[in-house]
C-alpha positions in Angstrom: -29.1 -15.6 19.4 -27.7 -17.0 16.2 -30.2 -15.0 14.2 -29.3 -11.8 16.1 -25.6 -12.4 15.6 -26.0 -13.0 11.9 -28.2 -9.9 11.6 -25.5 -7.9 13.4 -22.8 -9.2 11.1 -24.8 -8.4 8.0 -25.3 -4.9 9.4 -21.5 -4.6 9.7 -21.2 -5.6 6.1 -23.6 -2.9 5.0 -21.9 -0.3 7.2 -18.5 -1.2 5.9 -19.7 -1.2 2.3 -21.4 2.2 3.0 -18.0 3.5 4.1 -16.3 2.3 1.0 -19.0 4.0 -1.1 -18.1 7.2 0.8 -14.4 6.6 0.3 -15.0 6.0 -3.5 -16.7 9.4 -3.5 -13.9 11.2 -1.6 -10.9 9.5 -3.1 -10.6 10.7 -6.8 -9.4 8.9 -9.9 -6.1 10.6 -10.7 -6.8 10.8 -14.5 -9.8 13.0 -13.8 -7.9 15.7 -11.8 -7.2 19.0 -13.5 -4.2 21.3 -12.9 -2.2 24.1 -14.4 1.3 23.2 -15.4 4.1 25.2 -13.7 6.1 27.7 -15.7 9.3 26.1 -14.4 9.4 22.4 -13.7 11.2 21.6 -10.4 14.0 19.1 -10.3 12.7 15.6 -9.5 14.6 12.6 -8.0 13.1 9.2 -8.4 14.4 6.9 -5.6 14.1 3.1 -6.2 15.4 0.6 -3.7 16.0 -2.9 -5.2 16.8 -6.2 -3.6 16.8 -9.2 -6.0 14.6 -7.5 -8.6 16.4 -8.7 -11.7 13.1 -9.9 -13.3 11.4 -6.5 -13.2 13.8 -3.6 -12.7 14.9 -3.1 -16.3 11.4 -2.8 -17.8 10.2 -0.6 -14.8 13.1 1.8 -15.3 12.5 1.8 -19.1 9.0 3.1 -18.4 10.5 5.9 -16.3 13.1 6.8 -18.9 10.3 7.2 -21.5 8.7 9.9 -19.4 8.5 13.4 -20.8 9.4 15.2 -17.6 12.1 17.7 -18.5 14.3 17.6 -15.4 14.6 14.3 -13.4 17.1 11.8 -12.2 16.7 8.1 -11.2 18.6 6.8 -8.3 18.8 3.0 -8.3 19.9 1.5 -5.0 21.1 -2.1 -5.2 20.5 -3.4 -1.6 22.8 -6.4 -1.3 21.2 -8.3 -4.2 22.4 -11.7 -5.1 20.5 -12.3 -8.4 22.2 -9.9 -10.8 20.3 -6.8 -9.9 23.5 -4.9 -9.2 24.9 -5.6 -12.7 21.6 -4.4 -14.3 21.7 -1.2 -12.2 25.3 -0.5 -13.3 24.4 -1.1 -17.0 21.4 1.2 -16.8 23.5 3.9 -15.2 26.1 3.6 -17.9 23.6 3.8 -20.7 21.7 6.9 -19.6 23.1 9.9 -17.7 19.8 10.4 -15.9 20.4 7.2 -14.0 22.6 6.9 -10.9 23.7 3.7 -9.4 24.2 3.2 -5.6 25.2 -0.1 -4.0 24.6 -1.0 -0.4 26.9 -3.8 0.7 26.2 -3.9 4.4 23.2 -3.1 6.6 23.8 -1.1 9.8 22.5 -2.5 13.0 18.9 -1.4 13.9 17.7 -0.7 10.3 15.4 -2.5 7.9 17.0 -3.0 4.6 14.5 -1.1 2.5 14.3 1.9 4.9 18.1 2.1 5.0 18.2 2.1 1.2 15.6 4.9 1.0 17.6 6.9 3.5 20.8 6.5 1.4 18.9 7.5 -1.7 17.7 10.7 -0.1 21.3 11.5 0.9 22.5 11.6 -2.7 19.3 12.9 -4.4 19.5 16.4 -5.9 15.8 17.0 -6.5 13.4 19.6 -5.0 10.8 16.7 -5.2 11.4 13.1 -4.3 9.5 10.2 -5.7 9.8 6.9 -3.8 8.7 3.9 -5.8 9.4 0.2 -6.2 11.5 -1.7 -8.8 8.5 -3.5 -10.2 6.2 -0.5 -10.8 5.5 0.5 -14.5 4.6 4.1 -15.4 2.3 5.1 -18.3 3.5 8.1 -20.4 3.4 11.5 -18.8 2.7 10.2 -15.3 5.6 12.1 -13.8 4.6 15.4 -15.3 1.0 15.0 -14.3 1.9 14.1 -10.7 4.4 16.9 -10.2 2.3 19.4 -12.0 -0.8 18.5 -9.9 1.2 18.6 -6.6 2.8 22.0 -7.4 -0.5 23.5 -8.6 -2.5 22.3 -5.6 0.4 23.1 -3.1 0.5 19.5 -1.9 3.4 18.2 0.1 2.8 14.5 -0.3 1.0 12.8 -3.2 0.3 9.0 -2.8 -1.1 7.2 -5.8 -2.5 3.7 -5.7 -1.6 1.5 -8.7 -3.5 -1.2 -10.6 -2.4 -4.5 -9.2 -2.2 -7.1 -11.9 -2.8 -10.6 -10.7 -2.2 -13.9 -12.5 -5.3 -15.8 -11.3 -8.7 -15.4 -9.8 -7.9 -16.4 -6.2 -5.0 -14.1 -6.0 -7.4 -11.4 -7.3 -9.8 -12.2 -4.5 -7.1 -12.0 -1.8 -5.7 -8.7 -3.2 -9.2 -7.1 -3.4 -9.9 -8.3 0.2 -6.7 -6.7 1.4 -7.5 -3.5 -0.6 -11.0 -3.1 0.9 -9.6 -3.6 4.5 -6.8 -1.2 3.8 -9.2 1.5 2.6 -11.2 1.1 5.9 -8.1 0.8 8.1 -6.4 3.9 6.8 -9.7 5.9 6.9 -9.2 6.7 3.3 -12.3 8.9 3.0 -10.7 11.5 5.2 -7.1 11.6 3.9 -7.6 14.5 1.5 -9.4 16.6 4.1 -7.0 19.1 5.7 -8.5 18.8 9.2 -8.4 15.0 9.2 -5.7 13.0 11.1 -6.0 10.1 8.6 -2.8 9.3 6.7 -1.6 6.9 4.0 1.4 6.1 1.9 1.8 3.8 -1.1 5.1 2.0 -1.8 4.4 2.2 -5.5 4.1 6.0 -5.6 5.0 8.4 -2.7 5.8 11.8 -4.1 7.2 14.3 -1.4 8.2 17.9 -1.4 11.8 17.9 -0.1 11.2 20.9 2.2 8.3 19.0 3.7 10.4 15.9 4.3 13.0 18.1 5.9 10.5 19.1 8.6 10.1 15.4 9.7 12.6 13.2 11.6 13.3 11.5 8.3 13.7 7.8 7.6 15.8 7.3 10.7 12.5 7.5 12.6 11.1 4.7 10.5 14.3 2.6 10.5 12.5 -0.5 12.0 9.1 0.1 10.5 8.0 -2.5 7.9 5.2 -0.3 6.8 7.6 2.5 5.8 5.4 3.7 2.9 2.4 4.4 5.2 4.9 5.7 7.8 6.1 8.4 5.3 2.5 9.7 5.0 2.3 9.7 8.8 5.5 11.8 9.2 4.3 14.3 6.6 0.9 14.7 8.2 2.3 15.0 11.7 4.8 17.7 10.5 2.0 19.8 9.2 2.3 18.9 5.6 -0.6 18.4 3.2 -1.2 14.9 1.8 -3.4 13.9 -1.1 -4.4 10.3 -2.1 -5.8 9.2 -5.4 -6.4 6.1 -7.5 -4.1 5.9 -10.5 -4.9 2.7 -12.3 -4.4 4.2 -15.7 -1.0 5.6 -14.8 0.6 2.8 -12.6 0.7 -0.9 -12.8 2.4 -3.5 -10.6 2.4 -7.3 -10.3 2.2 -7.1 -6.5 2.6 -10.9 -5.8 3.0 -13.7 -8.3 1.0 -16.2 -6.2 -1.0 -16.7 -3.0 2.0 -18.4 -1.4 4.1 -15.3 -2.2 1.5 -13.0 -0.7 1.4 -15.1 2.5 5.2 -14.8 2.7 5.3 -11.2 1.7 2.8 -10.0 4.4 4.7 -11.9 7.1 6.9 -8.8 7.6 4.3 -6.2 8.2 0.8 -7.5 8.8 1.3 -8.5 12.5 2.7 -5.1 13.4 0.5 -2.8 11.4 -2.8 -4.5 12.3 -2.2 -5.7 15.8 0.9 -3.9 17.2 2.6 -7.3 17.7 -0.1 -8.3 20.2 -1.3 -11.9 19.8 -4.7 -11.3 21.4 -5.5 -8.5 19.1 -4.8 -10.7 16.1 -7.0 -13.4 17.7 -9.9 -11.0 17.9 -9.3 -9.7 14.4 -9.1 -13.2 12.8 -12.2 -14.3 14.6 -14.1 -11.2 13.5 -13.0 -11.6 9.8 -13.9 -15.3 9.7 -17.3 -14.4 11.2 -17.9 -11.8 8.6 -16.7 -14.2 5.9 -19.2 -16.8 7.0 -22.1 -14.5 7.8 -23.6 -14.1 4.2 -23.7 -17.8 3.4 -25.1 -18.8 6.8 -27.6 -16.0 6.6 -28.9 -17.2 3.3 -29.0 -20.9 4.4 -30.8 -20.1 7.7 -32.9 -17.3 6.3 -34.7 -19.3 3.6 -35.8 -21.9 6.2 -36.3 -19.7 9.3 -35.9 -15.9 8.9 -36.7 -13.9 5.8 -35.1 -10.7 7.3 -31.7 -12.4 7.1 -32.2 -12.9 3.3 -33.2 -9.3 2.9 -30.0 -8.1 4.7 -27.8 -10.3 2.6 -29.5 -9.0 -0.5 -28.8 -5.4 0.5 -25.2 -6.3 1.2 -24.8 -8.0 -2.2 -26.3 -5.0 -4.0 -23.9 -2.8 -2.2 -21.0 -5.0 -3.4 -22.4 -4.8 -6.9 -22.4 -1.0 -6.6 -18.7 -0.9 -5.8 -17.9 -2.3 -9.3 -18.0 1.2 -10.7 -15.0 2.1 -8.5 -13.0 -0.9 -7.5 -13.6 -3.4 -10.4 -14.7 -1.4 -13.4 -11.2 -1.3 -15.0 -10.4 -4.9 -14.3 -12.9 -6.8 -16.4 -15.1 -9.7 -15.3 -12.4 -11.2 -13.0 -12.2 -8.0 -11.0 -16.0 -7.9 -10.6 -16.2 -11.6 -9.6 -13.4 -11.2 -7.1 -15.4 -8.4 -5.4 -18.5 -10.7 -5.2 -16.1 -13.2 -3.5 -15.1 -10.6 -0.9 -16.1 -12.9 2.0 -13.6 -15.4 0.7 -11.0 -12.7 0.4 -11.6 -11.7 4.0 -11.1 -15.3 5.1 -7.8 -15.4 3.2 -6.6 -12.2 4.9 -7.6 -13.6 8.2 -5.4 -16.6 7.5 -2.5 -14.3 6.4 -2.9 -12.4 9.7 -2.8 -15.6 11.7 0.2 -16.8 9.8 2.1 -13.5 10.2 1.5 -13.5 14.0 2.4 -17.2 14.4 5.6 -16.8 12.4 6.7 -13.7 14.3 5.9 -15.1 17.7 7.3 -18.6 17.2 10.5 -17.2 15.7 10.6 -14.3 18.1 10.9 -11.9 15.2 10.9 -11.8 11.4 13.3 -13.0 8.8 13.3 -10.8 5.7 15.6 -10.6 2.7 18.3 -12.5 4.5 18.2 -10.5 7.8 16.7 -11.3 11.1 14.9 -8.7 13.2 14.1 -9.6 16.8 10.5 -9.0 18.1 11.6 -6.7 20.9 13.5 -4.5 18.4 10.5 -4.4 16.1 8.1 -3.4 18.9 10.5 -0.6 20.0 10.7 0.7 16.5 7.1 0.5 15.5 5.5 3.7 14.2 2.5 2.7 12.1 -0.5 1.4 14.0 -3.5 1.4 11.7 -6.7 2.3 13.4 -4.9 3.8 16.4 -3.6 7.2 17.2 0.2 6.9 16.8 2.7 8.3 19.2 4.0 11.8 18.6 7.4 12.1 16.9 
């Protein structure tokens, strides 16, 4: 029975890695995509919500102001910051006419802070296209013109670009890569760019939306209690009949996603329980058990295989070779540490399992989540949930 279980788990590894190969083939690298520049560039509004981002926002905005896009504005929304972000936002607005400052001093009942800030940004934005990004994302030169030009040329309504996440140490790399692999599977990334597919995605670092397409959706009020608002935006556009496109943009976008493993544990408390398990403890229990079993399977298979069952060793070897093959897509631009973190994917899955368990435990024992100084009751979060990865979401 143990041998059969381990063979089945190794089979799941191979099937999952096979899907990731397929996703690598179907999800393009953004720098490889070709387009014809429009004769007239549309007006672009870059909307950036910021809560206590004093360490990053100035350099991130500087990378935007250095863009060659001919007609754009940057709307900086200071969302009740207490660390000097508001003063930086005002100074940036005073130094460049392309920057507009907006201050949120109070959060309405029944809204998550970031979603409310995004909604406020849309209200004042003047662009035909809206780019929603974060205050710690840095843009390479010409990124805006490439993105808008591509979207206009291909008649895309929503362009989501995945950035290069820059980590400070190996174990944080391992956890982020584990999350990325599971995210690619959970969002059915291989099908997102296919018009007939129901798969959807959104990326907080880069969600570019045609304003007329956004107007056909219920807007951010529909996502007001959705912690996964970035993915929710992709869901709204897809459900409203818009065309979405997803690409990897590691050469154009960089972000230091979390400074430490502890920060990643804390950061994922707000959305992991809802997105992966729809706030159901028993679903989290099954998922955590499954991920831990997958994490343990390769090592146990090797240990038992050499002494009792050669087929187990063969299956593990196939799975390892599949992981090595993924280097060309997921780890090639990140050096030896990126490659090593992929080989340690079983450890990464165990880390994500621990984060899922932590998010569920925190939410259930506190009857909700505490985020950025605001408490959101569990009943309220359940009523407002929109994104359910791996499930068919309710109609709008």
